[in-house]
mmCIF file of the N, C-alpha and C atoms, coordinates in Angstrom:
data_MODEL
# 
_entry.id   MODEL 
# 
loop_
_atom_site.group_PDB 
_atom_site.id 
_atom_site.type_symbol 
_atom_site.label_atom_id 
_atom_site.label_alt_id 
_atom_site.label_comp_id 
_atom_site.label_asym_id 
_atom_site.label_entity_id 
_atom_site.label_seq_id 
_atom_site.pdbx_PDB_ins_code 
_atom_site.Cartn_x 
_atom_site.Cartn_y 
_atom_site.Cartn_z 
_atom_site.occupancy 
_atom_site.B_iso_or_equiv 
_atom_site.pdbx_formal_charge 
_atom_site.auth_seq_id 
_atom_site.auth_comp_id 
_atom_site.auth_asym_id 
_atom_site.auth_atom_id 
_atom_site.pdbx_PDB_model_num 
ATOM 1   N N  . UNK A 1 1  ? 27.042  13.021  -21.737 1.00 0.00 ? 1  UNK A N  1 
ATOM 2   C CA . UNK A 1 1  ? 25.645  13.403  -21.611 1.00 0.00 ? 1  UNK A CA 1 
ATOM 3   C C  . UNK A 1 1  ? 25.592  14.774  -20.936 1.00 0.00 ? 1  UNK A C  1 
ATOM 4   N N  . UNK A 1 2  ? 24.921  15.735  -21.546 1.00 0.00 ? 2  UNK A N  1 
ATOM 5   C CA . UNK A 1 2  ? 24.788  17.050  -20.911 1.00 0.00 ? 2  UNK A CA 1 
ATOM 6   C C  . UNK A 1 2  ? 24.054  16.945  -19.583 1.00 0.00 ? 2  UNK A C  1 
ATOM 7   N N  . UNK A 1 3  ? 24.328  17.885  -18.695 1.00 0.00 ? 3  UNK A N  1 
ATOM 8   C CA . UNK A 1 3  ? 23.728  17.880  -17.360 1.00 0.00 ? 3  UNK A CA 1 
ATOM 9   C C  . UNK A 1 3  ? 22.215  17.907  -17.458 1.00 0.00 ? 3  UNK A C  1 
ATOM 10  N N  . UNK A 1 4  ? 21.668  18.723  -18.320 1.00 0.00 ? 4  UNK A N  1 
ATOM 11  C CA . UNK A 1 4  ? 20.212  18.835  -18.448 1.00 0.00 ? 4  UNK A CA 1 
ATOM 12  C C  . UNK A 1 4  ? 19.596  17.489  -18.838 1.00 0.00 ? 4  UNK A C  1 
ATOM 13  N N  . UNK A 1 5  ? 20.186  16.808  -19.799 1.00 0.00 ? 5  UNK A N  1 
ATOM 14  C CA . UNK A 1 5  ? 19.673  15.505  -20.228 1.00 0.00 ? 5  UNK A CA 1 
ATOM 15  C C  . UNK A 1 5  ? 19.741  14.485  -19.099 1.00 0.00 ? 5  UNK A C  1 
ATOM 16  N N  . UNK A 1 6  ? 20.818  14.551  -18.306 1.00 0.00 ? 6  UNK A N  1 
ATOM 17  C CA . UNK A 1 6  ? 20.957  13.634  -17.175 1.00 0.00 ? 6  UNK A CA 1 
ATOM 18  C C  . UNK A 1 6  ? 19.808  13.833  -16.193 1.00 0.00 ? 6  UNK A C  1 
ATOM 19  N N  . UNK A 1 7  ? 19.521  15.088  -15.846 1.00 0.00 ? 7  UNK A N  1 
ATOM 20  C CA . UNK A 1 7  ? 18.454  15.364  -14.893 1.00 0.00 ? 7  UNK A CA 1 
ATOM 21  C C  . UNK A 1 7  ? 17.078  15.041  -15.472 1.00 0.00 ? 7  UNK A C  1 
ATOM 22  N N  . UNK A 1 8  ? 16.894  15.272  -16.739 1.00 0.00 ? 8  UNK A N  1 
ATOM 23  C CA . UNK A 1 8  ? 15.634  14.910  -17.380 1.00 0.00 ? 8  UNK A CA 1 
ATOM 24  C C  . UNK A 1 8  ? 15.440  13.401  -17.347 1.00 0.00 ? 8  UNK A C  1 
ATOM 25  N N  . UNK A 1 9  ? 16.512  12.645  -17.608 1.00 0.00 ? 9  UNK A N  1 
ATOM 26  C CA . UNK A 1 9  ? 16.437  11.182  -17.568 1.00 0.00 ? 9  UNK A CA 1 
ATOM 27  C C  . UNK A 1 9  ? 16.131  10.705  -16.163 1.00 0.00 ? 9  UNK A C  1 
ATOM 28  N N  . UNK A 1 10 ? 16.782  11.307  -15.173 1.00 0.00 ? 10 UNK A N  1 
ATOM 29  C CA . UNK A 1 10 ? 16.538  10.917  -13.789 1.00 0.00 ? 10 UNK A CA 1 
ATOM 30  C C  . UNK A 1 10 ? 15.103  11.228  -13.378 1.00 0.00 ? 10 UNK A C  1 
ATOM 31  N N  . UNK A 1 11 ? 14.613  12.385  -13.786 1.00 0.00 ? 11 UNK A N  1 
ATOM 32  C CA . UNK A 1 11 ? 13.239  12.772  -13.464 1.00 0.00 ? 11 UNK A CA 1 
ATOM 33  C C  . UNK A 1 11 ? 12.263  11.786  -14.084 1.00 0.00 ? 11 UNK A C  1 
ATOM 34  N N  . UNK A 1 12 ? 12.496  11.422  -15.342 1.00 0.00 ? 12 UNK A N  1 
ATOM 35  C CA . UNK A 1 12 ? 11.635  10.441  -16.004 1.00 0.00 ? 12 UNK A CA 1 
ATOM 36  C C  . UNK A 1 12 ? 11.646  9.106   -15.278 1.00 0.00 ? 12 UNK A C  1 
ATOM 37  N N  . UNK A 1 13 ? 12.814  8.706   -14.821 1.00 0.00 ? 13 UNK A N  1 
ATOM 38  C CA . UNK A 1 13 ? 12.938  7.436   -14.082 1.00 0.00 ? 13 UNK A CA 1 
ATOM 39  C C  . UNK A 1 13 ? 12.151  7.499   -12.774 1.00 0.00 ? 13 UNK A C  1 
ATOM 40  N N  . UNK A 1 14 ? 12.268  8.618   -12.059 1.00 0.00 ? 14 UNK A N  1 
ATOM 41  C CA . UNK A 1 14 ? 11.546  8.762   -10.791 1.00 0.00 ? 14 UNK A CA 1 
ATOM 42  C C  . UNK A 1 14 ? 10.040  8.774   -11.007 1.00 0.00 ? 14 UNK A C  1 
ATOM 43  N N  . UNK A 1 15 ? 9.593   9.391   -12.086 1.00 0.00 ? 15 UNK A N  1 
ATOM 44  C CA . UNK A 1 15 ? 8.158   9.421   -12.392 1.00 0.00 ? 15 UNK A CA 1 
ATOM 45  C C  . UNK A 1 15 ? 7.655   8.007   -12.653 1.00 0.00 ? 15 UNK A C  1 
ATOM 46  N N  . UNK A 1 16 ? 8.409   7.233   -13.424 1.00 0.00 ? 16 UNK A N  1 
ATOM 47  C CA . UNK A 1 16 ? 8.015   5.845   -13.693 1.00 0.00 ? 16 UNK A CA 1 
ATOM 48  C C  . UNK A 1 16 ? 7.971   5.020   -12.410 1.00 0.00 ? 16 UNK A C  1 
ATOM 49  N N  . UNK A 1 17 ? 8.946   5.228   -11.527 1.00 0.00 ? 17 UNK A N  1 
ATOM 50  C CA . UNK A 1 17 ? 8.965   4.498   -10.259 1.00 0.00 ? 17 UNK A CA 1 
ATOM 51  C C  . UNK A 1 17 ? 7.783   4.901   -9.386  1.00 0.00 ? 17 UNK A C  1 
ATOM 52  N N  . UNK A 1 18 ? 7.450   6.185   -9.361  1.00 0.00 ? 18 UNK A N  1 
ATOM 53  C CA . UNK A 1 18 ? 6.314   6.660   -8.573  1.00 0.00 ? 18 UNK A CA 1 
ATOM 54  C C  . UNK A 1 18 ? 5.021   6.081   -9.112  1.00 0.00 ? 18 UNK A C  1 
ATOM 55  N N  . UNK A 1 19 ? 4.879   6.046   -10.430 1.00 0.00 ? 19 UNK A N  1 
ATOM 56  C CA . UNK A 1 19 ? 3.677   5.461   -11.032 1.00 0.00 ? 19 UNK A CA 1 
ATOM 57  C C  . UNK A 1 19 ? 3.566   3.983   -10.687 1.00 0.00 ? 19 UNK A C  1 
ATOM 58  N N  . UNK A 1 20 ? 4.688   3.280   -10.707 1.00 0.00 ? 20 UNK A N  1 
ATOM 59  C CA . UNK A 1 20 ? 4.685   1.853   -10.362 1.00 0.00 ? 20 UNK A CA 1 
ATOM 60  C C  . UNK A 1 20 ? 4.294   1.647   -8.905  1.00 0.00 ? 20 UNK A C  1 
ATOM 61  N N  . UNK A 1 21 ? 4.791   2.496   -8.013  1.00 0.00 ? 21 UNK A N  1 
ATOM 62  C CA . UNK A 1 21 ? 4.418   2.404   -6.598  1.00 0.00 ? 21 UNK A CA 1 
ATOM 63  C C  . UNK A 1 21 ? 2.930   2.676   -6.397  1.00 0.00 ? 21 UNK A C  1 
ATOM 64  N N  . UNK A 1 22 ? 2.386   3.621   -7.123  1.00 0.00 ? 22 UNK A N  1 
ATOM 65  C CA . UNK A 1 22 ? 0.951   3.906   -7.023  1.00 0.00 ? 22 UNK A CA 1 
ATOM 66  C C  . UNK A 1 22 ? 0.118   2.715   -7.497  1.00 0.00 ? 22 UNK A C  1 
ATOM 67  N N  . UNK A 1 23 ? 0.561   2.065   -8.577  1.00 0.00 ? 23 UNK A N  1 
ATOM 68  C CA . UNK A 1 23 ? -0.144  0.869   -9.071  1.00 0.00 ? 23 UNK A CA 1 
ATOM 69  C C  . UNK A 1 23 ? -0.086  -0.251  -8.029  1.00 0.00 ? 23 UNK A C  1 
ATOM 70  N N  . UNK A 1 24 ? 1.084   -0.424  -7.436  1.00 0.00 ? 24 UNK A N  1 
ATOM 71  C CA . UNK A 1 24 ? 1.258   -1.455  -6.414  1.00 0.00 ? 24 UNK A CA 1 
ATOM 72  C C  . UNK A 1 24 ? 0.365   -1.182  -5.213  1.00 0.00 ? 24 UNK A C  1 
ATOM 73  N N  . UNK A 1 25 ? 0.296   0.081   -4.789  1.00 0.00 ? 25 UNK A N  1 
ATOM 74  C CA . UNK A 1 25 ? -0.552  0.457   -3.653  1.00 0.00 ? 25 UNK A CA 1 
ATOM 75  C C  . UNK A 1 25 ? -2.029  0.208   -3.970  1.00 0.00 ? 25 UNK A C  1 
ATOM 76  N N  . UNK A 1 26 ? -2.437  0.525   -5.212  1.00 0.00 ? 26 UNK A N  1 
ATOM 77  C CA . UNK A 1 26 ? -3.822  0.287   -5.619  1.00 0.00 ? 26 UNK A CA 1 
ATOM 78  C C  . UNK A 1 26 ? -4.146  -1.206  -5.605  1.00 0.00 ? 26 UNK A C  1 
ATOM 79  N N  . UNK A 1 27 ? -3.215  -2.017  -6.104  1.00 0.00 ? 27 UNK A N  1 
ATOM 80  C CA . UNK A 1 27 ? -3.422  -3.475  -6.093  1.00 0.00 ? 27 UNK A CA 1 
ATOM 81  C C  . UNK A 1 27 ? -3.530  -3.999  -4.668  1.00 0.00 ? 27 UNK A C  1 
ATOM 82  N N  . UNK A 1 28 ? -2.650  -3.539  -3.806  1.00 0.00 ? 28 UNK A N  1 
ATOM 83  C CA . UNK A 1 28 ? -2.671  -3.964  -2.413  1.00 0.00 ? 28 UNK A CA 1 
ATOM 84  C C  . UNK A 1 28 ? -3.969  -3.541  -1.731  1.00 0.00 ? 28 UNK A C  1 
ATOM 85  N N  . UNK A 1 29 ? -4.419  -2.334  -2.024  1.00 0.00 ? 29 UNK A N  1 
ATOM 86  C CA . UNK A 1 29 ? -5.675  -1.848  -1.447  1.00 0.00 ? 29 UNK A CA 1 
ATOM 87  C C  . UNK A 1 29 ? -6.835  -2.735  -1.886  1.00 0.00 ? 29 UNK A C  1 
ATOM 88  N N  . UNK A 1 30 ? -6.868  -3.096  -3.149  1.00 0.00 ? 30 UNK A N  1 
ATOM 89  C CA . UNK A 1 30 ? -7.959  -3.952  -3.655  1.00 0.00 ? 30 UNK A CA 1 
ATOM 90  C C  . UNK A 1 30 ? -7.924  -5.347  -3.027  1.00 0.00 ? 30 UNK A C  1 
ATOM 91  N N  . UNK A 1 31 ? -6.719  -5.857  -2.770  1.00 0.00 ? 31 UNK A N  1 
ATOM 92  C CA . UNK A 1 31 ? -6.609  -7.156  -2.092  1.00 0.00 ? 31 UNK A CA 1 
ATOM 93  C C  . UNK A 1 31 ? -7.198  -7.048  -0.687  1.00 0.00 ? 31 UNK A C  1 
ATOM 94  N N  . UNK A 1 32 ? -6.859  -5.958  0.023   1.00 0.00 ? 32 UNK A N  1 
ATOM 95  C CA . UNK A 1 32 ? -7.405  -5.768  1.367   1.00 0.00 ? 32 UNK A CA 1 
ATOM 96  C C  . UNK A 1 32 ? -8.926  -5.590  1.329   1.00 0.00 ? 32 UNK A C  1 
ATOM 97  N N  . UNK A 1 33 ? -9.439  -4.922  0.314   1.00 0.00 ? 33 UNK A N  1 
ATOM 98  C CA . UNK A 1 33 ? -10.897 -4.756  0.178   1.00 0.00 ? 33 UNK A CA 1 
ATOM 99  C C  . UNK A 1 33 ? -11.544 -6.129  0.023   1.00 0.00 ? 33 UNK A C  1 
ATOM 100 N N  . UNK A 1 34 ? -10.987 -6.957  -0.851  1.00 0.00 ? 34 UNK A N  1 
ATOM 101 C CA . UNK A 1 34 ? -11.533 -8.309  -1.045  1.00 0.00 ? 34 UNK A CA 1 
ATOM 102 C C  . UNK A 1 34 ? -11.403 -9.141  0.220   1.00 0.00 ? 34 UNK A C  1 
ATOM 103 N N  . UNK A 1 35 ? -10.255 -9.040  0.869   1.00 0.00 ? 35 UNK A N  1 
ATOM 104 C CA . UNK A 1 35 ? -9.973  -9.883  2.037   1.00 0.00 ? 35 UNK A CA 1 
ATOM 105 C C  . UNK A 1 35 ? -10.807 -9.495  3.248   1.00 0.00 ? 35 UNK A C  1 
ATOM 106 N N  . UNK A 1 36 ? -10.955 -8.179  3.471   1.00 0.00 ? 36 UNK A N  1 
ATOM 107 C CA . UNK A 1 36 ? -11.654 -7.734  4.677   1.00 0.00 ? 36 UNK A CA 1 
ATOM 108 C C  . UNK A 1 36 ? -13.153 -7.540  4.466   1.00 0.00 ? 36 UNK A C  1 
ATOM 109 N N  . UNK A 1 37 ? -13.572 -7.349  3.205   1.00 0.00 ? 37 UNK A N  1 
ATOM 110 C CA . UNK A 1 37 ? -14.984 -7.082  2.942   1.00 0.00 ? 37 UNK A CA 1 
ATOM 111 C C  . UNK A 1 37 ? -15.385 -5.652  3.285   1.00 0.00 ? 37 UNK A C  1 
ATOM 112 N N  . UNK A 1 38 ? -14.403 -4.820  3.574   1.00 0.00 ? 38 UNK A N  1 
ATOM 113 C CA . UNK A 1 38 ? -14.680 -3.420  3.909   1.00 0.00 ? 38 UNK A CA 1 
ATOM 114 C C  . UNK A 1 38 ? -14.717 -2.593  2.625   1.00 0.00 ? 38 UNK A C  1 
ATOM 115 N N  . UNK A 1 39 ? -15.442 -1.467  2.647   1.00 0.00 ? 39 UNK A N  1 
ATOM 116 C CA . UNK A 1 39 ? -15.497 -0.615  1.450   1.00 0.00 ? 39 UNK A CA 1 
ATOM 117 C C  . UNK A 1 39 ? -14.112 -0.051  1.090   1.00 0.00 ? 39 UNK A C  1 
ATOM 118 N N  . UNK A 1 40 ? -13.943 0.273   -0.180  1.00 0.00 ? 40 UNK A N  1 
ATOM 119 C CA . UNK A 1 40 ? -12.670 0.804   -0.665  1.00 0.00 ? 40 UNK A CA 1 
ATOM 120 C C  . UNK A 1 40 ? -12.249 2.045   0.104   1.00 0.00 ? 40 UNK A C  1 
ATOM 121 N N  . UNK A 1 41 ? -13.177 2.926   0.384   1.00 0.00 ? 41 UNK A N  1 
ATOM 122 C CA . UNK A 1 41 ? -12.820 4.174   1.074   1.00 0.00 ? 41 UNK A CA 1 
ATOM 123 C C  . UNK A 1 41 ? -12.324 3.910   2.488   1.00 0.00 ? 41 UNK A C  1 
ATOM 124 N N  . UNK A 1 42 ? -12.883 2.893   3.160   1.00 0.00 ? 42 UNK A N  1 
ATOM 125 C CA . UNK A 1 42 ? -12.445 2.559   4.523   1.00 0.00 ? 42 UNK A CA 1 
ATOM 126 C C  . UNK A 1 42 ? -11.013 2.024   4.490   1.00 0.00 ? 42 UNK A C  1 
ATOM 127 N N  . UNK A 1 43 ? -10.760 1.101   3.564   1.00 0.00 ? 43 UNK A N  1 
ATOM 128 C CA . UNK A 1 43 ? -9.424  0.519   3.459   1.00 0.00 ? 43 UNK A CA 1 
ATOM 129 C C  . UNK A 1 43 ? -8.414  1.596   3.063   1.00 0.00 ? 43 UNK A C  1 
ATOM 130 N N  . UNK A 1 44 ? -8.793  2.480   2.141   1.00 0.00 ? 44 UNK A N  1 
ATOM 131 C CA . UNK A 1 44 ? -7.888  3.561   1.723   1.00 0.00 ? 44 UNK A CA 1 
ATOM 132 C C  . UNK A 1 44 ? -7.537  4.464   2.895   1.00 0.00 ? 44 UNK A C  1 
ATOM 133 N N  . UNK A 1 45 ? -8.526  4.817   3.693   1.00 0.00 ? 45 UNK A N  1 
ATOM 134 C CA . UNK A 1 45 ? -8.257  5.643   4.877   1.00 0.00 ? 45 UNK A CA 1 
ATOM 135 C C  . UNK A 1 45 ? -7.381  4.904   5.878   1.00 0.00 ? 45 UNK A C  1 
ATOM 136 N N  . UNK A 1 46 ? -7.657  3.616   6.072   1.00 0.00 ? 46 UNK A N  1 
ATOM 137 C CA . UNK A 1 46 ? -6.851  2.824   7.003   1.00 0.00 ? 46 UNK A CA 1 
ATOM 138 C C  . UNK A 1 46 ? -5.389  2.765   6.552   1.00 0.00 ? 46 UNK A C  1 
ATOM 139 N N  . UNK A 1 47 ? -5.159  2.670   5.247   1.00 0.00 ? 47 UNK A N  1 
ATOM 140 C CA . UNK A 1 47 ? -3.793  2.563   4.741   1.00 0.00 ? 47 UNK A CA 1 
ATOM 141 C C  . UNK A 1 47 ? -3.040  3.888   4.841   1.00 0.00 ? 47 UNK A C  1 
ATOM 142 N N  . UNK A 1 48 ? -3.745  4.985   4.984   1.00 0.00 ? 48 UNK A N  1 
ATOM 143 C CA . UNK A 1 48 ? -3.094  6.286   5.134   1.00 0.00 ? 48 UNK A CA 1 
ATOM 144 C C  . UNK A 1 48 ? -2.549  6.494   6.540   1.00 0.00 ? 48 UNK A C  1 
ATOM 145 N N  . UNK A 1 49 ? -3.027  5.724   7.477   1.00 0.00 ? 49 UNK A N  1 
ATOM 146 C CA . UNK A 1 49 ? -2.605  5.863   8.866   1.00 0.00 ? 49 UNK A CA 1 
ATOM 147 C C  . UNK A 1 49 ? -1.302  5.121   9.098   1.00 0.00 ? 49 UNK A C  1 
ATOM 148 N N  . UNK A 1 50 ? -0.527  5.611   10.034  1.00 0.00 ? 50 UNK A N  1 
ATOM 149 C CA . UNK A 1 50 ? 0.707   4.950   10.426  1.00 0.00 ? 50 UNK A CA 1 
ATOM 150 C C  . UNK A 1 50 ? 0.457   4.339   11.804  1.00 0.00 ? 50 UNK A C  1 
ATOM 151 N N  . UNK A 1 51 ? -0.305  3.240   11.817  1.00 0.00 ? 51 UNK A N  1 
ATOM 152 C CA . UNK A 1 51 ? -0.750  2.634   13.065  1.00 0.00 ? 51 UNK A CA 1 
ATOM 153 C C  . UNK A 1 51 ? -0.358  1.152   13.069  1.00 0.00 ? 51 UNK A C  1 
ATOM 154 N N  . UNK A 1 52 ? 0.135   0.698   14.184  1.00 0.00 ? 52 UNK A N  1 
ATOM 155 C CA . UNK A 1 52 ? 0.407   -0.719  14.369  1.00 0.00 ? 52 UNK A CA 1 
ATOM 156 C C  . UNK A 1 52 ? -0.724  -1.318  15.173  1.00 0.00 ? 52 UNK A C  1 
ATOM 157 N N  . UNK A 1 53 ? -1.181  -2.504  14.768  1.00 0.00 ? 53 UNK A N  1 
ATOM 158 C CA . UNK A 1 53 ? -2.282  -3.176  15.454  1.00 0.00 ? 53 UNK A CA 1 
ATOM 159 C C  . UNK A 1 53 ? -1.753  -4.373  16.224  1.00 0.00 ? 53 UNK A C  1 
ATOM 160 N N  . UNK A 1 54 ? -2.425  -4.667  17.310  1.00 0.00 ? 54 UNK A N  1 
ATOM 161 C CA . UNK A 1 54 ? -2.129  -5.910  18.015  1.00 0.00 ? 54 UNK A CA 1 
ATOM 162 C C  . UNK A 1 54 ? -2.650  -7.055  17.146  1.00 0.00 ? 54 UNK A C  1 
ATOM 163 N N  . UNK A 1 55 ? -2.242  -8.245  17.470  1.00 0.00 ? 55 UNK A N  1 
ATOM 164 C CA . UNK A 1 55 ? -2.685  -9.399  16.684  1.00 0.00 ? 55 UNK A CA 1 
ATOM 165 C C  . UNK A 1 55 ? -4.192  -9.582  16.745  1.00 0.00 ? 55 UNK A C  1 
ATOM 166 N N  . UNK A 1 56 ? -4.758  -9.394  17.919  1.00 0.00 ? 56 UNK A N  1 
ATOM 167 C CA . UNK A 1 56 ? -6.210  -9.577  18.031  1.00 0.00 ? 56 UNK A CA 1 
ATOM 168 C C  . UNK A 1 56 ? -6.968  -8.472  17.299  1.00 0.00 ? 56 UNK A C  1 
ATOM 169 N N  . UNK A 1 57 ? -6.431  -7.267  17.321  1.00 0.00 ? 57 UNK A N  1 
ATOM 170 C CA . UNK A 1 57 ? -7.067  -6.165  16.606  1.00 0.00 ? 57 UNK A CA 1 
ATOM 171 C C  . UNK A 1 57 ? -6.989  -6.394  15.085  1.00 0.00 ? 57 UNK A C  1 
ATOM 172 N N  . UNK A 1 58 ? -5.845  -6.868  14.621  1.00 0.00 ? 58 UNK A N  1 
ATOM 173 C CA . UNK A 1 58 ? -5.683  -7.168  13.195  1.00 0.00 ? 58 UNK A CA 1 
ATOM 174 C C  . UNK A 1 58 ? -6.629  -8.284  12.768  1.00 0.00 ? 58 UNK A C  1 
ATOM 175 N N  . UNK A 1 59 ? -6.813  -9.253  13.629  1.00 0.00 ? 59 UNK A N  1 
ATOM 176 C CA . UNK A 1 59 ? -7.734  -10.348 13.332  1.00 0.00 ? 59 UNK A CA 1 
ATOM 177 C C  . UNK A 1 59 ? -9.169  -9.822  13.285  1.00 0.00 ? 59 UNK A C  1 
ATOM 178 N N  . UNK A 1 60 ? -9.541  -8.981  14.210  1.00 0.00 ? 60 UNK A N  1 
ATOM 179 C CA . UNK A 1 60 ? -10.884 -8.407  14.233  1.00 0.00 ? 60 UNK A CA 1 
ATOM 180 C C  . UNK A 1 60 ? -11.113 -7.499  13.023  1.00 0.00 ? 60 UNK A C  1 
ATOM 181 N N  . UNK A 1 61 ? -10.061 -6.866  12.550  1.00 0.00 ? 61 UNK A N  1 
ATOM 182 C CA . UNK A 1 61 ? -10.150 -5.968  11.402  1.00 0.00 ? 61 UNK A CA 1 
ATOM 183 C C  . UNK A 1 61 ? -10.232 -6.746  10.090  1.00 0.00 ? 61 UNK A C  1 
ATOM 184 N N  . UNK A 1 62 ? -9.889  -8.038  10.130  1.00 0.00 ? 62 UNK A N  1 
ATOM 185 C CA . UNK A 1 62 ? -9.976  -8.885  8.942   1.00 0.00 ? 62 UNK A CA 1 
ATOM 186 C C  . UNK A 1 62 ? -8.687  -9.011  8.164   1.00 0.00 ? 62 UNK A C  1 
ATOM 187 N N  . UNK A 1 63 ? -7.589  -8.538  8.721   1.00 0.00 ? 63 UNK A N  1 
ATOM 188 C CA . UNK A 1 63 ? -6.308  -8.589  8.011   1.00 0.00 ? 63 UNK A CA 1 
ATOM 189 C C  . UNK A 1 63 ? -5.655  -9.959  8.137   1.00 0.00 ? 63 UNK A C  1 
ATOM 190 N N  . UNK A 1 64 ? -5.823  -10.617 9.274   1.00 0.00 ? 64 UNK A N  1 
ATOM 191 C CA . UNK A 1 64 ? -5.252  -11.965 9.472   1.00 0.00 ? 64 UNK A CA 1 
ATOM 192 C C  . UNK A 1 64 ? -6.375  -12.931 9.797   1.00 0.00 ? 64 UNK A C  1 
ATOM 193 N N  . UNK A 1 65 ? -6.156  -14.205 9.449   1.00 0.00 ? 65 UNK A N  1 
ATOM 194 C CA . UNK A 1 65 ? -7.164  -15.235 9.712   1.00 0.00 ? 65 UNK A CA 1 
ATOM 195 C C  . UNK A 1 65 ? -7.159  -15.703 11.155  1.00 0.00 ? 65 UNK A C  1 
ATOM 196 N N  . UNK A 1 66 ? -5.963  -16.060 11.621  1.00 0.00 ? 66 UNK A N  1 
ATOM 197 C CA . UNK A 1 66 ? -5.866  -16.532 12.988  1.00 0.00 ? 66 UNK A CA 1 
ATOM 198 C C  . UNK A 1 66 ? -4.513  -16.197 13.546  1.00 0.00 ? 66 UNK A C  1 
ATOM 199 N N  . UNK A 1 67 ? -4.441  -16.214 14.842  1.00 0.00 ? 67 UNK A N  1 
ATOM 200 C CA . UNK A 1 67 ? -3.207  -15.888 15.534  1.00 0.00 ? 67 UNK A CA 1 
ATOM 201 C C  . UNK A 1 67 ? -2.755  -17.147 16.262  1.00 0.00 ? 67 UNK A C  1 
ATOM 202 N N  . UNK A 1 68 ? -1.533  -17.588 15.971  1.00 0.00 ? 68 UNK A N  1 
ATOM 203 C CA . UNK A 1 68 ? -0.994  -18.782 16.610  1.00 0.00 ? 68 UNK A CA 1 
ATOM 204 C C  . UNK A 1 68 ? -0.382  -18.387 17.965  1.00 0.00 ? 68 UNK A C  1 
ATOM 205 N N  . UNK A 1 69 ? -0.682  -19.200 18.966  1.00 0.00 ? 69 UNK A N  1 
ATOM 206 C CA . UNK A 1 69 ? -0.123  -18.963 20.287  1.00 0.00 ? 69 UNK A CA 1 
ATOM 207 C C  . UNK A 1 69 ? 0.700   -20.179 20.657  1.00 0.00 ? 69 UNK A C  1 
ATOM 208 N N  . UNK A 1 70 ? 1.909   -19.943 21.128  1.00 0.00 ? 70 UNK A N  1 
ATOM 209 C CA . UNK A 1 70 ? 2.813   -21.043 21.472  1.00 0.00 ? 70 UNK A CA 1 
ATOM 210 C C  . UNK A 1 70 ? 2.486   -21.627 22.802  1.00 0.00 ? 70 UNK A C  1 
# 
C-alpha cells in the first residue's frame, strides 16, 4: 500500500471515529436533558465543563436519584 493511501485510509478512519463520538455525545446529552428536565443548551454547557460534583450537588442537579449512605 503506498504511503499516501495509508494516510488517507487512516484519516478516513479517524473521521468516522470522530463522527461516532459526536453521535454518542449527542445521545448522552439528550438523555441528560430528559433525565434532568433542563434545557438542551444548559446541559450542553454543563457537559463542556470539566467539573466534578459532590453527591449532593449531583442529586440537586438531577443527575442522580439518591445517594446511599452506609
